[in-house]
C-alpha positions as CSV (number, residue, x, y, z in Angstrom):
1,M,0.0,0.0,0.0
2,V,1.3,3.4,-1.0
3,P,1.4,5.6,2.1
4,R,-0.7,8.7,2.0
5,P,1.1,12.1,1.8
6,P,1.0,14.0,5.1
7,L,-1.9,16.5,5.4
8,P,-0.9,20.2,5.0
9,S,-0.4,22.0,8.3
10,V,-1.0,25.5,9.3
11,R,2.3,27.6,9.4
12,L,2.6,30.3,12.0
13,I,3.9,33.6,10.4
14,S,3.6,36.0,13.3
15,D,1.8,36.8,16.5
16,C,1.5,39.7,18.9
17,F,-0.8,41.1,21.6
18,I,-3.3,43.9,21.1
19,K,-4.6,46.4,23.7
20,P,-6.6,49.5,23.4
21,H,-4.7,52.8,23.3
22,R,-6.6,53.7,26.5
23,L,-8.5,51.4,28.9
24,P,-11.4,52.9,30.9
25,P,-10.8,53.6,34.6
26,Q,-13.0,50.7,35.7
27,S,-10.5,48.3,34.1
28,N,-8.2,49.0,37.1
29,H,-10.7,47.1,39.4
30,P,-11.3,43.3,39.6
31,L,-14.3,42.2,37.5
32,H,-16.0,39.7,39.8
33,L,-18.0,36.9,38.2
34,P,-21.4,35.5,39.0
35,P,-22.4,31.8,39.0
36,W,-23.4,31.7,35.3
37,D,-19.8,32.8,34.4
38,L,-18.0,30.6,37.0
39,V,-19.9,27.4,36.0
40,M,-18.0,27.5,32.7
41,L,-14.5,27.2,34.1
42,P,-13.9,23.6,33.2
43,I,-15.1,23.6,29.6
44,H,-13.4,24.8,26.4
45,Y,-13.1,28.3,24.8
46,I,-15.8,29.3,22.3
47,Q,-14.2,28.9,18.8
48,R,-16.0,30.2,15.7
49,G,-14.8,31.8,12.5
50,L,-15.7,32.8,9.0
51,L,-14.2,31.8,5.6
52,F,-13.9,34.5,3.0
53,P,-12.9,34.2,-0.6
54,L,-10.4,36.7,-2.0
55,P,-11.8,38.9,-4.8
56,P,-10.7,37.7,-8.2
57,R,-8.5,40.6,-8.9
58,R,-6.5,39.8,-5.8
59,L,-5.8,36.3,-7.2
60,D,-4.3,37.8,-10.4
61,P,-0.6,36.9,-10.7
62,G,0.2,40.6,-11.1
63,F,-1.5,41.6,-7.9
64,D,0.7,42.5,-5.0
65,R,-0.7,40.0,-2.5
66,P,1.9,40.5,0.3
67,A,1.2,44.2,0.3
68,F,-2.6,43.6,0.5
69,I,-2.2,41.1,3.3
70,H,0.1,43.5,5.3
71,S,-2.4,46.3,4.9
72,F,-5.4,44.1,5.8
73,L,-3.7,42.8,8.9
74,D,-2.9,46.3,10.0
75,K,-6.5,47.4,9.6
76,L,-7.7,44.3,11.6
77,K,-5.2,45.1,14.4
78,R,-6.3,48.8,14.5
79,S,-10.0,47.9,14.6
80,L,-9.4,45.2,17.1
81,S,-7.6,47.6,19.4
82,S,-10.6,50.1,19.1
83,T,-13.1,47.3,19.7
84,L,-11.3,46.1,22.9
85,A,-11.7,49.6,24.3
86,H,-15.5,48.8,24.5
87,F,-15.0,45.2,25.6
88,Y,-12.1,45.7,28.0
89,P,-12.5,42.4,30.0
90,L,-11.2,40.6,26.9
91,T,-7.8,42.3,27.4
92,G,-7.4,40.7,30.8
93,R,-6.6,37.3,32.4
94,L,-8.3,35.3,35.0
95,A,-7.0,35.5,38.6
96,T,-7.8,33.6,41.8
97,L,-7.8,35.3,45.1
98,K,-7.3,32.9,48.1
99,R,-8.4,33.8,51.6
100,T,-8.3,32.2,55.0
101,E,-12.0,32.9,55.6
102,P,-15.1,32.8,53.3
103,P,-15.2,33.4,50.5
104,F,-12.1,31.2,50.3
105,Y,-11.4,31.2,46.6
106,T,-12.8,33.7,44.2
107,V,-12.1,34.0,40.4
108,F,-12.2,37.4,38.7
109,V,-11.0,39.1,35.6
110,D,-7.8,41.1,36.1
111,C,-7.0,43.7,33.4
112,T,-4.0,45.3,35.2
113,N,-1.6,42.4,34.7
114,S,-2.1,41.3,31.1
115,L,-0.5,41.6,27.7
116,G,-3.9,41.9,26.0
117,A,-5.7,39.9,23.4
118,R,-3.6,37.7,21.1
119,F,-3.4,38.2,17.3
120,I,-2.0,35.5,15.0
121,H,-1.2,35.5,11.3
122,A,-0.8,32.0,9.8
123,S,-1.0,30.3,6.4
124,L,-2.1,27.0,4.9
125,D,-1.4,25.5,1.5
126,M,-5.0,24.7,0.8
127,T,-7.9,26.2,-1.1
128,L,-11.5,27.1,-0.1
129,A,-12.6,23.9,-2.0
130,D,-10.2,21.8,0.1
131,V,-12.0,23.1,3.2
132,L,-15.6,23.0,2.0
133,S,-15.8,20.1,-0.5
134,P,-15.2,17.1,1.8
135,K,-18.3,15.5,3.3
136,Y,-16.9,15.8,6.8
137,V,-15.1,18.8,8.2
138,P,-11.4,18.3,7.7
139,A,-9.3,18.0,10.9
140,V,-7.1,20.8,9.8
141,V,-9.9,23.3,10.5
142,G,-9.1,22.9,14.2
143,S,-5.8,24.6,13.4
144,F,-7.6,27.7,12.3
145,F,-8.1,28.6,16.0
146,D,-5.8,29.4,18.9
147,H,-6.3,27.8,22.4
148,D,-6.9,24.3,21.0
149,Q,-8.3,22.1,23.7
150,A,-7.6,24.8,26.4
151,V,-10.3,25.0,29.1
152,N,-11.5,28.3,30.4
153,H,-9.5,27.9,33.7
154,D,-6.4,28.2,31.5
155,G,-7.3,31.8,31.1
156,H,-5.2,32.4,34.2
157,D,-2.2,32.1,32.0
158,Q,-3.5,32.4,28.4
159,S,-5.3,35.3,26.7
160,L,-9.1,35.5,27.1
161,L,-9.4,36.4,23.4
162,S,-7.4,35.3,20.5
163,A,-7.9,36.2,16.8
164,Q,-6.2,34.1,14.1
165,V,-6.1,35.1,10.4
166,T,-5.2,32.1,8.3
167,E,-4.3,32.7,4.6
168,L,-5.4,30.1,2.1
169,A,-4.4,30.0,-1.6
170,D,-7.7,31.8,-2.5
171,G,-9.1,33.0,0.7
172,L,-8.8,34.0,4.3
173,F,-10.2,32.5,7.5
174,I,-10.8,34.8,10.5
175,G,-11.2,32.7,13.7
176,L,-11.9,33.9,17.2
177,S,-11.3,31.9,20.4
178,M,-13.0,33.5,23.4
179,N,-12.9,32.3,27.0
180,H,-16.4,31.1,27.8
181,V,-16.2,32.5,31.4
182,V,-16.2,36.0,30.0
183,G,-19.3,35.6,27.8
184,D,-21.7,33.3,26.1
185,G,-22.7,32.9,22.4
186,S,-24.7,36.1,22.4
187,S,-21.6,37.9,23.8
188,F,-19.2,36.2,21.4
189,W,-21.2,37.4,18.3
190,H,-21.8,40.8,19.8
191,F,-18.1,41.3,20.0
192,F,-17.5,39.8,16.5
193,N,-20.3,42.1,15.1
194,S,-18.8,45.1,16.8
195,W,-15.3,44.4,15.5
196,S,-16.7,44.2,12.0
197,E,-18.7,47.4,12.5
198,I,-15.6,49.3,13.7
199,F,-13.5,47.9,10.9
200,Q,-16.0,49.2,8.3
201,A,-16.2,52.6,10.0
202,Q,-12.4,53.0,10.0
203,E,-12.3,51.9,6.3
204,K,-14.5,54.9,5.6
205,G,-12.0,57.2,7.3
206,T,-13.7,57.5,10.7
207,A,-11.4,58.2,13.7
208,D,-10.2,55.4,16.0
209,V,-12.9,56.2,18.5
210,V,-16.1,54.7,17.0
211,Q,-19.5,54.9,18.8
212,L,-21.0,51.4,18.5
213,S,-24.6,50.9,17.5
214,R,-24.9,48.4,20.4
215,P,-22.5,49.2,23.2
216,P,-21.9,46.3,25.6
217,I,-23.2,46.3,29.2
218,L,-20.2,45.1,31.2
219,T,-21.7,45.3,34.7
220,R,-22.2,41.8,35.9
221,W,-25.6,40.6,37.1
222,F,-25.7,39.1,40.6
223,P,-28.7,38.0,42.7
224,E,-29.9,40.8,44.9
225,N,-29.2,38.9,48.1
226,H,-25.7,38.0,47.0
227,P,-23.9,40.7,45.1
228,G,-20.6,38.8,45.1
229,P,-17.8,37.8,45.1
230,V,-18.7,34.2,45.0
231,S,-16.7,31.5,46.7
232,L,-15.6,28.4,44.8
233,P,-15.2,24.8,46.1
234,Y,-11.5,24.6,45.5
235,T,-9.0,22.6,47.4
236,N,-5.3,23.5,47.4
237,D,-5.2,21.5,44.1
238,P,-8.1,22.4,41.9
239,S,-7.0,20.1,39.0
240,S,-9.9,17.8,39.6
241,F,-12.3,20.6,38.7
242,F,-10.4,21.5,35.5
243,A,-9.2,18.3,34.0
244,H,-8.6,18.1,30.2
245,P,-10.4,14.9,29.0
246,D,-9.2,13.2,25.9
247,A,-11.1,14.3,22.8
248,P,-13.4,11.5,21.4
249,E,-13.2,10.2,17.8
250,L,-15.9,12.1,15.9
251,K,-17.3,12.8,12.5
252,E,-18.4,16.4,12.0
253,R,-20.7,17.2,9.2
254,F,-22.9,20.2,8.2
255,F,-26.5,19.7,7.2
256,H,-28.5,22.4,5.6
257,F,-32.3,22.8,6.2
258,S,-34.1,25.2,3.9
259,T,-36.8,27.6,4.9
260,D,-39.4,25.3,3.3
261,A,-38.0,22.2,5.0
262,I,-38.2,23.9,8.4
263,A,-41.7,25.2,7.8
264,G,-42.7,21.6,6.9
265,L,-41.3,20.3,10.2
266,K,-42.9,23.0,12.2
267,G,-46.3,22.6,10.4
268,E,-46.3,18.8,11.0
269,A,-45.3,19.1,14.7
270,N,-48.0,21.7,15.4
271,R,-50.6,19.6,13.4
272,Q,-49.8,16.5,15.4
273,C,-50.3,18.5,18.6
274,G,-53.3,20.5,17.6
275,T,-51.5,23.8,18.3
276,T,-49.6,26.7,16.7
277,N,-47.2,27.3,19.7
278,I,-44.3,25.1,18.8
279,S,-41.5,27.1,17.2
280,S,-39.4,26.3,14.2
281,F,-36.3,25.6,16.2
282,Q,-38.1,23.4,18.7
283,S,-39.6,21.4,15.7
284,L,-36.1,21.0,14.1
285,T,-34.6,20.0,17.5
286,A,-37.3,17.4,18.0
287,H,-36.6,16.0,14.5
288,V,-32.8,15.8,15.2
289,W,-33.3,14.4,18.7
290,R,-35.4,11.5,17.4
291,C,-33.2,10.7,14.5
292,I,-29.9,10.8,16.4
293,T,-31.5,8.7,19.1
294,R,-32.6,6.1,16.5
295,A,-29.1,6.1,15.1
296,S,-27.7,5.4,18.6
297,R,-29.6,2.1,18.6
298,L,-30.4,2.3,22.3
299,P,-32.9,-0.1,24.1
300,P,-36.5,1.2,24.4
301,D,-36.3,1.7,28.2
302,Q,-33.1,3.8,28.0
303,I,-33.6,7.4,29.0
304,S,-32.5,9.9,26.3
305,S,-32.1,13.5,27.1
306,C,-32.1,16.6,24.8
307,Y,-30.5,19.8,26.1
308,M,-31.3,23.2,24.6
309,N,-29.4,26.3,25.7
310,A,-31.9,29.0,26.8
311,N,-30.9,32.7,26.8
312,N,-32.0,34.1,30.2
313,R,-31.7,37.8,29.4
314,G,-35.4,38.3,28.6
315,R,-36.6,35.7,31.2
316,L,-35.4,37.6,34.3
317,E,-37.7,40.1,35.9
318,P,-36.8,42.9,35.3
319,P,-35.3,41.6,32.0
320,V,-31.6,42.1,31.3
321,P,-30.9,44.0,28.0
322,P,-29.7,42.0,25.0
323,E,-26.4,43.9,25.2
324,Y,-25.5,42.4,28.5
325,Y,-21.9,41.0,28.1
326,G,-21.4,37.8,30.1
327,N,-23.0,34.4,30.4
328,M,-26.8,34.3,30.6
329,V,-27.5,30.8,29.4
330,T,-28.9,27.7,31.0
331,P,-29.0,24.2,29.4
332,L,-32.6,23.0,29.7
333,R,-33.1,19.2,29.9
334,T,-36.0,17.3,28.4
335,A,-36.0,13.6,28.9
336,A,-37.9,10.6,27.6
337,T,-37.5,6.9,27.1
338,V,-36.2,5.9,23.7
339,G,-39.4,3.9,23.2
340,E,-41.8,6.8,23.7
341,L,-39.6,9.2,21.9
342,L,-39.5,7.1,18.7
343,D,-43.1,5.7,18.9
344,R,-45.0,8.9,19.7
345,G,-43.8,10.9,16.8
346,P,-42.1,14.3,16.2
347,G,-45.1,16.3,17.4
348,W,-45.0,14.7,20.8
349,A,-41.2,15.3,21.1
350,A,-41.6,18.9,20.1
351,R,-44.3,19.4,22.6
352,Q,-42.1,18.1,25.4
353,L,-39.3,20.5,24.4
354,H,-41.8,23.4,24.2
355,A,-43.1,22.7,27.7
356,T,-39.6,22.7,29.1
357,V,-38.8,26.1,27.6
358,A,-42.2,27.5,28.6
359,E,-41.6,26.6,32.3
360,H,-38.2,28.3,32.3
361,N,-38.9,31.5,34.2
362,D,-37.5,34.2,36.6
363,A,-38.4,32.1,39.7
364,K,-36.4,29.1,38.5
365,L,-33.5,31.2,37.5
366,R,-33.2,32.9,40.9
367,K,-33.6,29.6,42.6
368,W,-30.8,28.1,40.5
369,N,-28.5,31.0,41.5
370,E,-29.3,30.7,45.2
371,E,-28.7,26.9,45.2
372,W,-25.5,27.3,43.2
373,I,-24.0,29.8,45.6
374,K,-24.7,27.4,48.5
375,N,-23.3,24.4,46.7
376,P,-21.2,25.4,43.7
377,H,-20.8,22.9,40.9
378,M,-19.2,23.0,37.4
379,Y,-20.1,22.0,33.9
380,H,-17.7,19.1,33.1
381,L,-16.7,18.1,29.6
382,G,-16.4,14.4,30.7
383,R,-20.1,14.4,31.7
384,M,-21.1,15.8,28.3
385,F,-19.9,12.6,26.5
386,D,-23.1,10.7,27.3
387,P,-24.0,8.7,24.2
388,C,-27.6,8.7,25.2
389,N,-28.0,12.5,25.0
390,I,-27.8,15.3,22.5
391,M,-27.1,18.9,23.2
392,M,-28.1,21.9,21.0
393,W,-25.6,24.7,21.2
394,S,-25.3,28.1,19.5
395,S,-28.3,29.8,17.8
396,P,-29.4,30.5,14.2
397,R,-30.6,33.9,15.5
398,F,-27.0,35.2,15.9
399,N,-25.8,37.6,13.3
400,M,-22.9,35.6,11.9
401,Y,-22.8,36.4,8.2
402,G,-23.1,40.2,8.8
403,N,-19.3,40.3,9.6
404,E,-17.6,41.3,6.4
405,F,-14.3,43.2,7.1
406,G,-14.3,44.7,3.7
407,L,-14.2,41.2,2.1
408,G,-17.8,40.8,1.3
409,K,-20.0,38.1,2.7
410,A,-18.3,34.9,4.1
411,V,-18.9,31.7,2.2
412,A,-19.0,29.5,5.3
413,L,-18.8,29.4,9.0
414,R,-16.7,26.8,10.9
415,G,-16.0,26.0,14.5
416,G,-12.9,24.7,16.3
417,Q,-12.5,21.5,18.3
418,G,-13.6,23.1,21.5
419,N,-16.6,21.5,23.3
420,K,-17.0,18.8,20.7
421,F,-18.5,15.5,21.8
422,D,-20.8,12.7,20.6
423,G,-24.2,14.2,20.3
424,K,-23.2,17.9,20.0
425,V,-25.3,19.9,17.5
426,S,-24.7,23.5,16.8
427,G,-27.3,25.7,15.1
428,Y,-26.2,28.4,12.6
429,P,-28.2,30.7,10.3
430,G,-28.1,29.5,6.7
431,R,-25.8,31.7,4.5
432,D,-28.7,32.8,2.3
433,G,-30.9,33.8,5.3
434,G,-34.7,33.6,5.0
435,G,-34.9,31.4,8.1
436,S,-32.8,28.6,6.7
437,I,-30.6,26.8,9.3
438,D,-27.3,24.9,9.1
439,L,-26.6,22.3,11.7
440,E,-23.1,21.2,12.6
441,I,-23.6,17.6,13.9
442,C,-20.8,15.8,15.8
443,L,-21.2,12.0,16.2
444,S,-19.2,8.9,16.5
445,P,-18.4,7.4,13.1
446,E,-20.8,4.5,13.7
447,K,-23.7,6.8,14.5
448,M,-23.0,9.2,11.8
449,A,-23.1,6.4,9.2
450,V,-26.6,5.3,10.5
451,L,-27.9,8.9,10.5
452,E,-26.8,9.4,6.9
453,D,-28.9,6.3,6.0
454,D,-32.0,7.5,7.9
455,A,-34.6,8.4,5.3
456,E,-36.7,10.5,7.7
457,F,-33.7,12.6,8.6
458,M,-32.2,13.0,5.1
459,T,-35.6,13.8,3.5
460,A,-35.6,17.1,5.4
461,V,-32.0,17.9,4.5
462,T,-31.9,20.3,1.5
463,V,-28.1,20.5,1.0
464,S,-25.3,19.0,3.0
């Protein structure tokens, strides 16, 4: 057998650290973190990025590509520095304060002893087609992001934000890795959108100081009866809380669901339940939950769970504005036996998901915070690798394709290796909009093969 040639690898060209020209006075004080932030300490950074084609004229042999890239990187760094002035916690590092009396251990963001956010320039001898054409996401895509397999607790020593620009033969990939303790998916895309907004403004000749259309709200939300800081259940060796589990063997594939396909799933779910209340995403989630569970070939009496991340900003009373920068998400669990999930149909599954979401209210959120402060616990990657469950992450509501950086609309979105496990499903808006949705599904090779042969699942897939 002729050995396969080694896969191309990403080559580091340069890296540096970026800070704003001036940090606000409040950056001199510790930014204490509430439970919804601290619970994220053991999981991976958020890693998302956009793939842009280079305009045809910039592929012309006579075009001065090195000069273009140098100018483009300078503009990215300038706009990143300006954006960080609005999102100053991303310039910091995590720090732990230890005391001899309660609270014994508190983690906060320290912006006074930090180099800033990291900025990386890299290259890869591949084309856009090499990245997008394979059925499964190529492993090299993980190299488009910094902080590979780092957990959020590593933010004590590593940057809380890292931007990597990877040159391809005919395109560019802009990837962000953000510490999940500092913010959730809403916060991640708020920052990405703001960076693009400032880049575009500076391209038009606007001064470095740009007034954002949606300034972030950086003051952290704490329960009224416990304004912080919050004590953590450390011992002298916190390694058991922040272990780095081995990454499982997975196949990652994108499946596209058109507006019409999603409308069909929603219409059928509501028809089966005799209602109009079940949403498009709940209907799609029910469809995926049933099909992945069937592909898992579990016994009928096995309990299967579906987790959906709920944005709590509008559920608190009074509500927290959408611009709140931090973590405001809760994974909502809906459980059923495999038998009832598969036998009772997609409408029944969607109704269970809808009921779980409808019951998620201010009282439950405040109770969760009170109980967590009394008995802190963490989200652990190892506990997410349950082959009986699926978990829906991200949201197709986020503005992902509105980030252009003078390059036009991205051709695709990709994620890094962080927080990938068997049964992880990430929802993204379809590139063409209109309510279409792309799902990035991560499964064991055996389950993925069965899912791809599932007629019910693939009938709803428009393009994959």
